[in-house]
Backbone as a chain_set.jsonl record, in Angstrom:
{"seq": "MLPSDRTALQTERVGFPGQTLFSIDDSDAEPKFRAIIGRGGSRRGIRLESVYWEGLSWLLAGSRQSMGDIVEQAAEQTGDKSNLASTLRVLAFRWMWRRLVAAEASYSLETLATLLQASPSPAIVLTREKKIQLFNEPFVTLLKQRLQLGNVGQLSSGFRFVLDTHVEEAIDSLAATRKMLTTGFTASCAGKQLTGQINLALAPVHHKQMLVGYVVRQ", "coords": {"N": [[24.376, 4.383, 3.045], [23.468, 6.247, -0.141], [21.288, 4.954, -2.835], [22.412, 4.3, -6.312], [20.887, 5.164, -7.987], [19.075, 7.967, -8.18], [16.539, 7.959, -7.939], [15.809, 5.38, -7.356], [14.194, 1.898, -7.58], [13.166, -0.507, -5.858], [11.153, -3.036, -6.606], [9.847, -5.416, -5.176], [7.867, -8.248, -4.552], [6.135, -9.204, -2.125], [5.5, -11.985, -0.418], [2.44, -13.497, 1.375], [2.473, -14.516, 4.931], [2.252, -17.983, 5.597], [0.893, -18.27, 7.493], [-1.424, -16.482, 7.168], [-1.915, -16.916, 4.862], [-3.283, -19.172, 4.361], [-4.841, -19.749, 6.717], [-8.501, -19.956, 7.531], [-11.352, -18.664, 8.497], [-13.977, -20.541, 10.252], [-16.661, -19.479, 9.751], [-16.381, -17.873, 7.472], [-16.275, -19.881, 5.41], [-18.904, -21.191, 5.857], [-21.799, -22.479, 4.405], [-24.187, -20.525, 3.116], [-28.02, -20.031, 2.536], [-29.819, -18.154, 0.781], [-32.888, -16.263, -0.144], [-33.344, -14.768, -3.194], [-34.752, -11.942, -4.915], [-35.501, -11.347, -7.953], [-35.936, -9.198, -10.804], [-39.432, -8.813, -11.996], [-40.168, -9.786, -9.587], [-39.402, -12.629, -9.345], [-38.2, -15.289, -7.996], [-35.018, -16.839, -6.458], [-33.235, -19.547, -5.186], [-30.495, -19.77, -3.586], [-27.349, -20.825, -2.942], [-24.326, -19.877, -1.062], [-21.22, -19.9, -0.051], [-20.429, -17.725, 3.25], [-18.538, -15.625, 2.914], [-18.399, -15.275, 0.106], [-21.156, -13.786, -0.067], [-20.549, -11.746, 1.392], [-18.341, -10.356, -0.177], [-20.043, -10.021, -2.515], [-21.611, -8.115, -1.402], [-20.349, -6.141, -0.887], [-19.293, -5.267, -3.169], [-21.765, -3.862, -4.085], [-22.286, -1.885, -2.596], [-22.67, 1.49, -2.542], [-23.818, 1.581, -5.077], [-26.346, 1.564, -7.215], [-27.406, -0.634, -7.958], [-29.151, -3.584, -6.907], [-28.99, -6.729, -5.153], [-30.461, -8.691, -6.218], [-30.577, -7.952, -8.897], [-27.817, -8.195, -9.416], [-27.572, -10.822, -9.329], [-29.632, -11.634, -11.6], [-28.334, -10.62, -13.894], [-26.066, -12.285, -13.954], [-27.302, -14.648, -13.82], [-28.168, -14.501, -16.54], [-25.767, -14.57, -18.04], [-25.016, -16.869, -17.218], [-26.776, -19.285, -18.491], [-26.931, -22.301, -19.679], [-24.38, -23.257, -19.228], [-23.079, -23.447, -16.828], [-23.537, -23.511, -13.113], [-25.305, -20.925, -11.58], [-24.52, -20.172, -8.574], [-21.904, -20.696, -8.908], [-21.275, -19.087, -10.805], [-21.597, -16.409, -9.437], [-19.526, -16.63, -7.745], [-17.485, -16.519, -9.083], [-17.894, -13.719, -9.975], [-17.601, -12.235, -7.615], [-14.786, -13.052, -6.864], [-13.727, -12.137, -9.187], [-14.148, -9.292, -9.307], [-13.147, -7.997, -6.557], [-10.158, -8.921, -7.295], [-9.913, -6.975, -9.129], [-10.152, -4.815, -7.655], [-8.026, -5.105, -5.904], [-5.869, -5.352, -7.601], [-6.139, -2.25, -8.618], [-5.863, -0.825, -6.194], [-3.158, -1.793, -5.451], [-1.67, -0.493, -7.278], [-2.55, 2.129, -6.679], [-0.996, 2.358, -4.734], [2.013, 2.254, -5.008], [5.596, 1.494, -5.192], [6.18, 3.147, -7.473], [4.102, 5.378, -7.648], [4.633, 6.32, -5.235], [7.393, 7.639, -5.567], [6.712, 9.199, -7.257], [5.093, 10.923, -5.797], [7.166, 11.916, -3.995], [8.941, 13.319, -5.587], [7.409, 15.51, -6.226], [7.189, 17.258, -4.094], [8.277, 20.183, -2.692], [9.919, 20.443, -0.69], [12.679, 18.898, 1.041], [12.996, 15.404, 0.978], [12.446, 12.039, 1.928], [12.692, 8.363, 1.599], [12.652, 5.415, 4.235], [13.388, 2.179, 4.802], [12.247, -0.405, 7.018], [14.585, -1.717, 7.651], [16.398, 0.189, 7.666], [17.256, 1.178, 5.777], [17.945, 3.345, 2.865], [15.422, 4.042, 0.691], [14.116, 6.049, -1.547], [14.392, 9.143, -2.461], [14.323, 12.537, -3.113], [14.826, 15.175, -5.576], [15.408, 18.082, -4.042], [16.025, 17.009, -1.269], [18.981, 15.987, -2.27], [20.417, 18.427, -3.223], [19.924, 19.942, -0.761], [21.871, 18.049, 0.752], [24.166, 18.657, -0.874], [24.6, 21.111, -0.762], [24.853, 21.66, 2.286], [26.74, 19.927, 3.342], [28.337, 20.388, 1.652], [29.448, 19.429, -0.754], [31.376, 18.162, -3.795], [30.008, 16.659, -5.736], [27.144, 14.479, -6.411], [28.086, 11.66, -6.85], [29.864, 11.676, -4.467], [28.11, 10.847, -2.848], [27.696, 8.091, -2.867], [29.528, 6.492, -1.488], [30.701, 6.026, 1.967], [27.897, 7.955, 2.794], [25.882, 8.479, 5.483], [22.802, 8.468, 7.199], [20.917, 9.171, 10.029], [18.413, 8.619, 12.287], [16.989, 10.149, 14.954], [15.109, 8.955, 16.621], [14.357, 5.205, 16.961], [14.355, 3.518, 13.938], [12.46, 1.335, 13.724], [10.936, 1.612, 15.871], [9.678, 4.174, 15.497], [8.057, 3.398, 12.849], [6.476, 1.774, 14.325], [4.782, 3.119, 15.743], [3.671, 4.89, 14.836], [2.062, 3.107, 12.938], [0.315, 2.566, 15.19], [-0.665, 5.269, 15.516], [-1.038, 6.503, 13.909], [-0.636, 9.197, 13.206], [1.398, 11.764, 12.692], [4.992, 12.101, 13.144], [7.521, 14.023, 14.587], [11.042, 14.213, 14.711], [14.563, 14.161, 15.281], [17.53, 14.444, 13.025], [20.544, 13.339, 11.666], [23.014, 13.741, 9.109], [25.47, 12.697, 7.437], [29.021, 12.739, 5.932], [31.796, 12.346, 4.454], [33.331, 13.318, 6.35], [32.057, 15.455, 7.072], [28.789, 16.866, 8.553], [25.454, 17.106, 8.882], [22.478, 18.315, 10.838], [19.218, 18.201, 11.952], [15.755, 18.781, 11.817], [12.976, 16.57, 11.218], [9.668, 15.428, 9.967], [8.166, 12.643, 10.211], [6.115, 10.189, 8.633], [3.925, 7.058, 7.985], [4.567, 5.612, 4.771], [2.89, 5.459, 2.244], [2.341, 2.973, 0.839], [1.794, -0.426, -0.732], [3.457, -2.918, -0.034], [5.515, -3.18, 2.05], [6.044, -1.757, 5.211], [7.276, 1.331, 5.771], [9.124, 4.26, 5.961], [8.099, 7.93, 5.357], [9.908, 10.706, 4.996], [9.82, 14.03, 5.654], [12.344, 17.11, 5.292], [12.065, 19.559, 7.846], [13.494, 21.399, 9.186], [16.912, 22.626, 9.272]], "CA": [[24.714, 5.038, 1.687], [22.505, 6.455, -0.995], [21.431, 4.436, -4.069], [23.184, 4.849, -7.153], [20.296, 5.888, -8.952], [18.37, 8.939, -7.421], [14.992, 7.226, -7.977], [16.055, 3.628, -7.67], [13.392, 1.43, -6.977], [13.063, -2.115, -5.605], [10.004, -3.455, -6.745], [9.849, -6.952, -4.924], [6.778, -8.905, -4.699], [6.29, -9.852, -1.281], [4.603, -13.012, -0.348], [2.181, -13.049, 3.015], [3.1, -15.465, 5.613], [1.924, -18.967, 5.615], [-0.535, -18.332, 8.455], [-2.571, -15.573, 6.892], [-2.755, -16.948, 3.549], [-4.077, -20.588, 4.34], [-6.113, -20.169, 7.705], [-9.827, -19.495, 7.229], [-12.182, -18.91, 9.595], [-15.19, -21.303, 10.1], [-17.753, -18.318, 9.341], [-16.07, -17.776, 5.998], [-16.476, -20.889, 4.679], [-19.89, -21.569, 6.173], [-22.777, -22.053, 3.271], [-25.631, -19.673, 3.666], [-28.862, -20.139, 1.834], [-30.434, -16.684, 0.561], [-33.739, -16.156, -1.444], [-33.197, -13.64, -3.891], [-36.011, -11.539, -5.568], [-35.127, -10.318, -9.011], [-36.889, -8.488, -11.66], [-40.729, -9.323, -11.849], [-40.868, -10.839, -8.493], [-39.191, -13.767, -9.796], [-37.137, -15.564, -6.891], [-33.882, -17.822, -6.754], [-32.868, -19.704, -3.959], [-29.036, -19.623, -3.699], [-26.446, -21.022, -1.585], [-22.903, -19.703, -1.039], [-20.151, -19.635, 1.397], [-20.435, -16.354, 3.559], [-17.461, -14.897, 2.074], [-19.064, -14.515, -1.209], [-22.112, -13.112, 0.043], [-19.774, -10.592, 1.867], [-17.684, -10.038, -1.381], [-21.108, -9.318, -3.052], [-22.418, -6.928, -0.677], [-19.14, -4.878, -1.094], [-19.709, -4.901, -4.882], [-23.346, -3.53, -4.387], [-22.042, -0.804, -1.989], [-22.596, 2.896, -3.082], [-24.338, 1.349, -6.485], [-27.789, 1.801, -7.652], [-27.982, -2.077, -8.014], [-29.412, -4.891, -5.586], [-28.529, -8.204, -5.112], [-31.234, -9.396, -7.307], [-30.001, -7.382, -9.911], [-26.677, -8.961, -9.716], [-28.018, -12.32, -9.41], [-30.338, -11.755, -12.869], [-27.032, -10.533, -14.716], [-25.491, -13.49, -13.435], [-28.087, -15.669, -14.358], [-28.05, -14.491, -18.067], [-24.454, -14.984, -18.48], [-24.673, -18.243, -17.083], [-27.307, -19.977, -19.374], [-26.649, -23.602, -19.138], [-22.975, -23.698, -19.558], [-22.501, -23.738, -15.326], [-24.419, -23.111, -12.236], [-25.459, -19.5, -10.88], [-23.603, -20.187, -7.393], [-20.705, -20.621, -9.14], [-20.8, -17.757, -11.37], [-21.624, -15.377, -8.667], [-18.433, -16.948, -6.955], [-16.611, -15.885, -10.079], [-18.088, -12.46, -10.32], [-17.251, -11.685, -6.676], [-13.725, -12.922, -6.689], [-12.909, -11.177, -10.32], [-14.282, -8.117, -8.833], [-12.138, -8.089, -5.898], [-9.123, -9.027, -7.714], [-9.697, -5.856, -9.792], [-10.199, -3.752, -6.641], [-6.549, -5.284, -5.409], [-4.859, -4.694, -8.932], [-6.264, -0.855, -8.693], [-5.059, -0.523, -5.272], [-1.686, -2.04, -5.495], [-1.349, 0.879, -8.571], [-2.524, 3.354, -6.381], [0.0, 2.139, -3.462], [3.024, 1.473, -5.355], [6.706, 2.389, -4.746], [6.531, 4.179, -8.156], [3.374, 6.413, -7.038], [5.401, 7.08, -4.03], [8.533, 8.284, -5.823], [6.053, 10.449, -7.784], [4.856, 11.937, -4.672], [8.265, 12.688, -3.461], [9.453, 14.411, -6.529], [6.331, 16.546, -6.515], [7.357, 17.876, -3.152], [9.293, 21.031, -2.799], [11.073, 19.833, 0.64], [13.552, 17.93, 1.121], [11.961, 14.301, 1.357], [13.302, 10.894, 2.095], [11.888, 7.14, 2.246], [13.352, 4.75, 4.875], [12.876, 0.953, 5.455], [12.288, -0.658, 8.47], [16.0, -2.039, 7.865], [17.291, 1.607, 7.794], [17.925, 1.482, 4.264], [17.519, 4.659, 2.126], [14.507, 3.377, -0.668], [13.883, 6.76, -1.962], [14.785, 10.398, -2.152], [13.951, 13.573, -4.24], [15.993, 16.576, -5.593], [15.278, 18.867, -2.903], [17.29, 16.07, -0.846], [20.439, 15.786, -2.8], [20.323, 19.817, -3.102], [20.302, 19.967, 0.763], [23.204, 17.679, 1.154], [25.297, 19.168, -1.758], [24.881, 22.505, -0.115], [25.151, 21.452, 3.635], [27.849, 19.084, 3.18], [29.694, 20.795, 0.881], [29.739, 18.083, -1.584], [31.274, 18.335, -5.151], [29.311, 16.222, -6.967], [26.332, 13.69, -5.898], [28.855, 10.52, -6.734], [30.163, 11.422, -3.38], [27.302, 10.406, -1.584], [27.464, 6.709, -3.13], [30.179, 5.923, -0.188], [30.275, 6.868, 3.135], [26.921, 8.653, 3.532], [24.62, 7.773, 6.485], [21.57, 9.333, 7.642], [20.308, 8.292, 10.996], [17.345, 9.13, 12.957], [17.13, 10.133, 16.831], [14.177, 7.803, 16.912], [14.637, 4.02, 15.903], [13.143, 3.183, 12.58], [11.334, 0.464, 13.888], [9.996, 2.032, 17.015], [8.683, 4.85, 14.56], [7.303, 2.587, 12.508], [5.461, 1.026, 15.29], [4.431, 4.37, 16.859], [2.803, 5.338, 13.446], [1.091, 2.55, 12.894], [-0.709, 2.652, 15.93], [-1.428, 6.367, 15.952], [-1.534, 7.207, 12.508], [-0.239, 10.867, 13.162], [2.887, 12.305, 12.378], [6.317, 12.173, 14.381], [8.692, 14.888, 14.369], [12.503, 13.563, 15.328], [15.874, 14.849, 14.43], [18.329, 13.415, 12.359], [21.985, 13.326, 11.579], [23.383, 13.109, 8.058], [27.397, 12.958, 7.382], [29.479, 11.979, 4.796], [33.248, 12.822, 4.032], [34.051, 14.062, 7.926], [30.986, 16.528, 7.256], [27.77, 16.388, 9.576], [24.439, 18.07, 8.9], [21.823, 17.563, 11.681], [18.069, 19.049, 11.836], [14.297, 17.908, 12.103], [12.067, 15.87, 10.072], [8.456, 15.002, 9.664], [7.863, 11.228, 9.447], [4.77, 9.318, 8.524], [3.825, 6.008, 7.319], [4.6, 5.694, 3.359], [1.403, 5.128, 1.538], [2.564, 1.68, -0.113], [1.018, -1.884, -0.046], [3.681, -4.192, 0.148], [5.923, -3.418, 3.281], [6.153, -0.555, 5.87], [8.318, 2.315, 5.321], [9.021, 5.733, 6.809], [8.561, 9.005, 4.554], [10.223, 11.751, 5.911], [10.385, 15.518, 5.098], [13.004, 17.853, 6.337], [11.377, 20.795, 8.284], [14.447, 22.2, 9.943], [18.22, 21.88, 9.589]], "C": [[23.341, 5.141, 0.794], [22.541, 5.43, -2.14], [22.093, 5.604, -4.981], [22.387, 5.48, -8.021], [19.623, 6.765, -7.918], [17.044, 8.159, -7.149], [14.997, 5.469, -7.824], [14.757, 3.158, -6.912], [13.455, -0.26, -6.772], [11.622, -2.757, -5.498], [9.529, -4.784, -6.312], [8.597, -7.288, -4.776], [6.963, -9.482, -3.088], [5.174, -10.75, -0.768], [3.784, -12.746, 1.054], [2.551, -14.525, 3.557], [2.332, -16.647, 5.982], [0.543, -18.884, 6.456], [-1.965, -17.733, 7.973], [-2.766, -15.868, 5.522], [-3.557, -18.366, 3.747], [-5.086, -20.669, 5.55], [-7.509, -19.379, 7.114], [-10.919, -19.62, 8.299], [-13.586, -19.619, 9.423], [-16.339, -20.562, 9.343], [-17.628, -18.245, 8.034], [-16.849, -18.929, 5.015], [-18.221, -21.876, 4.972], [-21.14, -21.284, 5.207], [-23.858, -21.349, 4.094], [-26.8, -19.575, 2.582], [-29.544, -18.635, 1.513], [-31.44, -16.78, -0.548], [-33.681, -14.878, -1.98], [-34.404, -13.007, -4.731], [-35.289, -10.784, -6.461], [-36.174, -9.923, -9.632], [-38.367, -9.175, -11.861], [-41.108, -9.807, -10.925], [-40.269, -11.896, -8.55], [-38.128, -14.03, -8.548], [-36.326, -16.822, -7.015], [-33.698, -18.238, -5.324], [-31.46, -20.246, -4.287], [-28.272, -19.701, -2.081], [-25.015, -20.793, -1.685], [-22.393, -19.543, 0.289], [-20.397, -18.288, 1.581], [-19.264, -15.385, 3.252], [-17.851, -14.297, 0.926], [-20.299, -13.787, -0.847], [-21.586, -11.632, 0.493], [-19.246, -9.791, 0.802], [-18.577, -9.146, -2.438], [-21.743, -8.187, -2.741], [-21.244, -5.797, -0.815], [-19.067, -4.411, -2.158], [-20.72, -3.726, -4.939], [-23.079, -1.743, -3.508], [-21.691, 0.638, -2.604], [-23.395, 2.639, -4.428], [-25.824, 1.522, -6.601], [-28.489, 0.283, -7.571], [-28.403, -2.808, -6.663], [-29.104, -5.93, -6.177], [-29.013, -9.065, -6.4], [-31.17, -8.798, -8.561], [-28.767, -7.82, -10.698], [-26.716, -10.354, -10.149], [-28.722, -12.26, -11.298], [-29.464, -11.533, -13.775], [-26.424, -11.89, -14.481], [-25.78, -14.82, -14.13], [-27.975, -15.399, -16.186], [-26.813, -14.378, -18.659], [-24.059, -16.222, -18.185], [-25.268, -19.293, -18.114], [-27.04, -21.409, -18.641], [-25.49, -24.268, -19.169], [-22.355, -23.916, -17.997], [-23.745, -23.325, -14.633], [-24.592, -21.821, -11.893], [-24.44, -19.629, -9.949], [-22.226, -20.067, -7.889], [-20.207, -19.55, -10.107], [-21.019, -16.58, -10.6], [-20.343, -15.726, -7.683], [-17.59, -16.022, -7.943], [-16.484, -14.605, -10.287], [-17.609, -11.896, -9.035], [-15.742, -11.493, -6.632], [-12.813, -11.975, -7.931], [-12.85, -9.621, -9.795], [-13.136, -7.306, -7.559], [-10.822, -8.338, -6.227], [-8.934, -7.685, -8.411], [-9.307, -4.607, -9.07], [-8.91, -3.99, -6.005], [-5.795, -4.757, -6.246], [-4.676, -2.822, -8.467], [-5.393, -0.425, -7.561], [-3.518, -0.633, -4.988], [-1.048, -0.814, -6.311], [-0.948, 1.955, -7.891], [-1.679, 3.811, -5.42], [1.199, 1.908, -3.606], [4.352, 2.351, -5.229], [6.806, 3.462, -5.948], [5.487, 5.341, -7.964], [4.185, 7.153, -5.823], [6.508, 8.074, -4.325], [7.679, 9.525, -6.504], [6.002, 11.583, -6.931], [6.068, 12.646, -4.106], [8.807, 13.656, -4.674], [8.776, 15.51, -6.726], [6.367, 17.816, -5.279], [8.591, 18.85, -3.332], [10.303, 21.043, -1.566], [11.658, 18.801, 0.334], [12.888, 16.462, 1.661], [12.835, 12.913, 1.284], [12.721, 9.423, 2.572], [12.723, 6.023, 2.892], [12.444, 3.459, 5.291], [12.926, 0.828, 6.59], [13.829, -1.335, 8.707], [16.896, -0.962, 7.553], [17.623, 1.91, 6.827], [17.144, 2.699, 3.574], [16.463, 3.9, 0.599], [14.575, 4.593, -1.64], [14.253, 8.209, -1.636], [14.392, 11.309, -3.256], [15.156, 14.606, -4.528], [16.463, 17.353, -4.77], [16.37, 18.239, -1.963], [18.588, 16.07, -1.179], [20.638, 17.29, -2.891], [20.848, 20.28, -1.703], [21.545, 19.569, 1.046], [24.387, 18.206, 0.229], [25.678, 20.241, -0.83], [25.46, 22.583, 1.221], [26.622, 20.719, 3.787], [28.873, 19.27, 2.508], [30.546, 19.636, -0.339], [30.256, 18.769, -3.132], [30.706, 18.289, -5.986], [28.349, 14.833, -6.337], [27.247, 12.167, -5.67], [29.553, 10.217, -5.156], [29.312, 10.933, -2.114], [27.193, 8.92, -1.668], [28.202, 5.96, -2.064], [30.151, 6.64, 1.129], [29.158, 7.958, 3.536], [26.319, 7.864, 4.397], [23.775, 8.933, 6.905], [20.842, 8.794, 8.729], [19.442, 9.173, 11.701], [17.517, 9.348, 14.423], [16.302, 8.986, 17.057], [14.861, 6.531, 16.067], [13.836, 4.028, 14.886], [12.071, 2.42, 13.018], [10.277, 0.751, 14.994], [8.776, 3.398, 16.19], [7.703, 4.346, 13.671], [6.073, 2.28, 13.209], [4.635, 2.054, 15.707], [3.062, 4.548, 15.6], [1.972, 4.384, 13.005], [-0.192, 2.158, 13.817], [-1.211, 3.679, 15.811], [-2.169, 6.87, 14.634], [-1.743, 8.686, 12.394], [1.118, 10.656, 13.054], [3.825, 12.52, 13.461], [7.385, 13.02, 13.987], [10.208, 14.384, 15.199], [13.352, 14.237, 14.488], [16.455, 13.907, 13.932], [19.571, 13.774, 12.114], [22.222, 12.711, 9.99], [24.855, 13.707, 7.633], [27.85, 12.023, 6.237], [31.074, 12.899, 4.5], [33.594, 13.836, 5.649], [32.899, 15.386, 8.019], [29.852, 16.12, 7.554], [26.662, 17.607, 9.506], [23.335, 17.523, 9.97], [20.256, 18.725, 11.502], [16.828, 18.383, 12.156], [13.457, 17.586, 11.152], [10.794, 15.338, 10.589], [8.249, 13.775, 9.181], [6.26, 10.928, 9.316], [4.792, 8.133, 7.847], [3.869, 6.242, 5.617], [3.177, 5.109, 2.792], [1.692, 4.229, 0.313], [2.213, 0.413, 0.479], [2.068, -2.838, 0.478], [4.526, -4.259, 1.226], [6.044, -1.802, 3.77], [7.222, 0.079, 5.817], [7.774, 3.779, 6.012], [9.053, 6.99, 5.424], [8.775, 10.065, 5.664], [10.354, 13.068, 5.182], [10.98, 16.75, 6.061], [12.398, 19.144, 6.646], [12.348, 21.92, 8.698], [15.78, 21.878, 9.812], [19.272, 23.266, 9.593]], "O": [[22.373, 4.391, 0.915], [23.641, 4.999, -2.484], [22.291, 6.811, -4.845], [22.869, 6.287, -8.816], [19.587, 6.327, -6.768], [16.7, 7.841, -6.011], [14.18, 4.635, -8.216], [14.285, 3.732, -5.931], [13.812, -1.043, -7.652], [11.054, -2.947, -4.423], [8.762, -5.347, -7.093], [7.937, -6.258, -4.914], [7.94, -10.196, -2.861], [4.023, -10.322, -0.69], [4.254, -11.936, 1.853], [2.849, -15.482, 2.841], [1.547, -16.357, 6.885], [-0.563, -19.321, 6.137], [-3.107, -18.142, 8.181], [-3.634, -15.258, 4.897], [-4.593, -18.471, 3.09], [-6.028, -21.461, 5.518], [-7.491, -18.387, 6.385], [-11.233, -20.681, 8.839], [-14.3, -19.273, 8.482], [-16.877, -21.089, 8.37], [-18.601, -18.503, 7.327], [-17.73, -18.789, 4.167], [-18.555, -22.921, 4.412], [-21.565, -20.133, 5.108], [-24.259, -21.508, 5.247], [-26.449, -18.929, 1.595], [-29.711, -18.033, 2.574], [-31.147, -17.222, -1.659], [-33.954, -13.903, -1.28], [-35.078, -13.877, -5.283], [-34.59, -9.822, -6.142], [-37.301, -10.177, -9.208], [-38.262, -10.401, -11.861], [-42.217, -10.342, -10.933], [-40.552, -12.515, -7.524], [-37.35, -13.156, -8.166], [-36.805, -17.8, -7.589], [-33.939, -17.482, -4.383], [-31.298, -21.084, -5.173], [-28.376, -19.2, -0.961], [-24.414, -21.554, -2.443], [-22.912, -19.192, 1.349], [-20.58, -17.544, 0.618], [-19.439, -14.199, 3.531], [-17.731, -13.098, 0.676], [-20.44, -12.882, -1.668], [-22.066, -10.579, 0.075], [-19.583, -8.609, 0.74], [-18.249, -8.109, -3.016], [-22.307, -7.409, -3.511], [-21.513, -4.596, -0.823], [-18.803, -3.219, -2.319], [-20.566, -2.77, -5.699], [-23.633, -0.698, -3.851], [-20.586, 0.889, -3.085], [-23.673, 3.707, -4.974], [-26.342, 1.617, -5.489], [-29.649, 0.018, -7.257], [-27.958, -2.536, -5.548], [-28.954, -6.129, -7.383], [-28.404, -9.76, -7.213], [-31.904, -9.325, -9.396], [-28.571, -7.869, -11.912], [-26.088, -10.902, -11.055], [-28.132, -12.934, -12.142], [-29.638, -12.265, -14.749], [-26.58, -12.547, -15.51], [-25.085, -15.665, -14.695], [-27.663, -16.337, -16.92], [-26.779, -14.074, -19.851], [-23.046, -16.744, -18.652], [-24.501, -20.118, -18.61], [-26.959, -21.619, -17.431], [-25.378, -25.494, -19.152], [-21.27, -24.485, -17.879], [-24.758, -22.908, -15.194], [-23.441, -21.387, -11.929], [-23.341, -19.234, -10.339], [-21.427, -19.349, -7.288], [-19.036, -19.187, -10.216], [-20.582, -15.565, -11.142], [-20.216, -14.935, -6.749], [-17.107, -14.944, -7.597], [-15.426, -14.109, -10.676], [-17.058, -10.819, -9.262], [-15.231, -10.387, -6.456], [-11.75, -11.369, -7.798], [-11.857, -8.894, -9.827], [-12.503, -6.265, -7.737], [-10.075, -7.934, -5.336], [-7.808, -7.197, -8.321], [-8.566, -3.695, -9.44], [-8.514, -2.977, -5.428], [-5.057, -3.818, -5.949], [-3.646, -2.236, -8.134], [-4.361, 0.216, -7.762], [-2.817, 0.217, -4.439], [-0.006, -0.268, -5.95], [0.085, 2.618, -7.989], [-1.461, 4.985, -5.119], [1.796, 1.4, -2.657], [4.339, 3.581, -5.171], [7.362, 4.535, -5.714], [6.008, 6.444, -8.128], [4.266, 8.365, -5.624], [6.68, 9.097, -3.661], [7.986, 10.696, -6.277], [6.504, 12.701, -7.048], [6.01, 13.83, -3.776], [9.043, 14.834, -4.404], [9.284, 16.473, -7.301], [5.832, 18.921, -5.369], [9.635, 18.546, -3.909], [11.376, 21.647, -1.59], [11.312, 17.924, -0.458], [12.295, 16.456, 2.74], [13.84, 12.835, 0.577], [12.33, 9.264, 3.728], [13.59, 5.576, 2.141], [11.338, 3.457, 5.831], [13.482, 1.633, 7.337], [14.239, -1.469, 9.86], [18.058, -1.173, 7.204], [18.326, 2.913, 6.711], [15.947, 2.94, 3.733], [17.003, 3.325, -0.346], [15.118, 4.29, -2.702], [14.425, 8.455, -0.443], [14.13, 10.799, -4.345], [16.166, 14.774, -3.845], [17.673, 17.49, -4.592], [17.465, 18.785, -1.837], [19.395, 16.164, -0.254], [21.646, 17.358, -2.187], [21.92, 20.853, -1.51], [22.371, 20.357, 1.507], [25.537, 18.144, 0.664], [26.753, 20.33, -0.237], [26.388, 23.358, 1.457], [27.504, 21.233, 4.474], [29.968, 18.708, 2.546], [31.698, 19.276, -0.578], [29.658, 19.736, -3.603], [30.556, 19.115, -6.887], [29.062, 14.068, -5.687], [27.188, 11.568, -4.597], [29.764, 9.105, -4.674], [29.616, 10.718, -0.94], [26.669, 8.348, -0.713], [27.72, 4.903, -1.658], [29.612, 7.735, 1.287], [29.383, 8.758, 4.443], [26.186, 6.658, 4.189], [24.099, 10.121, 6.916], [20.064, 7.886, 8.435], [19.669, 10.382, 11.743], [18.278, 8.595, 15.031], [16.774, 8.036, 17.681], [15.553, 6.58, 15.051], [12.699, 4.5, 14.917], [10.901, 2.72, 12.778], [9.13, 0.308, 15.058], [7.553, 3.496, 16.29], [6.56, 4.804, 13.693], [4.923, 2.466, 12.812], [3.542, 1.65, 16.104], [1.853, 4.327, 15.674], [0.916, 4.857, 12.585], [-1.268, 1.668, 13.475], [-2.432, 3.58, 15.928], [-3.268, 7.366, 14.385], [-2.62, 9.29, 11.775], [1.797, 9.651, 13.265], [3.517, 13.038, 14.535], [8.122, 12.697, 13.055], [10.171, 14.256, 16.422], [13.131, 14.748, 13.39], [16.192, 12.724, 14.148], [19.714, 14.939, 12.487], [21.816, 11.61, 9.618], [25.209, 14.883, 7.547], [27.344, 11.003, 5.769], [31.12, 14.123, 4.383], [34.078, 14.967, 5.693], [32.927, 16.184, 8.956], [29.519, 15.054, 7.036], [26.853, 18.749, 9.923], [23.235, 16.298, 10.03], [20.316, 19.847, 10.998], [16.909, 17.348, 12.818], [13.219, 18.376, 10.239], [10.835, 14.778, 11.685], [8.135, 13.588, 7.969], [5.387, 11.516, 9.954], [5.7, 8.031, 7.022], [3.126, 7.13, 5.199], [2.655, 4.118, 3.304], [1.432, 4.506, -0.858], [2.25, 0.104, 1.67], [1.721, -3.587, 1.392], [4.545, -5.402, 1.683], [6.117, -0.841, 3.004], [8.263, -0.577, 5.812], [6.685, 4.214, 6.387], [9.957, 6.932, 4.59], [8.187, 10.276, 6.725], [10.996, 13.123, 4.133], [10.488, 17.234, 7.081], [12.194, 19.886, 5.685], [12.091, 23.119, 8.589], [16.037, 20.75, 10.232], [20.475, 23.127, 9.815]]}, "num_chains": 1, "name": "protein.A"}
């Protein structure tokens, strides 16, 4: 069954499994001491957990700043209010948090819906549970023409869209290979049936694995 709203979104927030959220590698929590040389040759000895040193290194990747520059800036902000190591931990976490927020915005259902609507080809998004999550106007036009439907409301009940390949198998295969997969499909409603070929790829969304399909032949 198609959603009642053509671009209906379900922006659910999916939590991490407990094992993923709470499991910490010993190496991440291991404190490491580093002597950092700042401006003018000043040296500061700093002890941070490995995960924070790694985060600060990611922050510096591709920039013209050095670890010494970051430490100097952190020291200027710290003053007498806190210790330098704590400020560096906050800096690393805040930077990672902002990167995560930006990434989630780029790989959201809203962004995916925009990509589908920009496609001139009939396109659809399926969840692992075989639910139709999104579709575009060319997809609706195709169904109306080929299934000879009088109005879109007929799609709200009795509509079925089935892939020749199992959805779960397609998702697992695409996750492993990162390549496009072409398979057949069957769309049916009110006793009428449409078959064709569809190109599948993993949908670029962050919160759950889904398929995005582009109809190439019908």
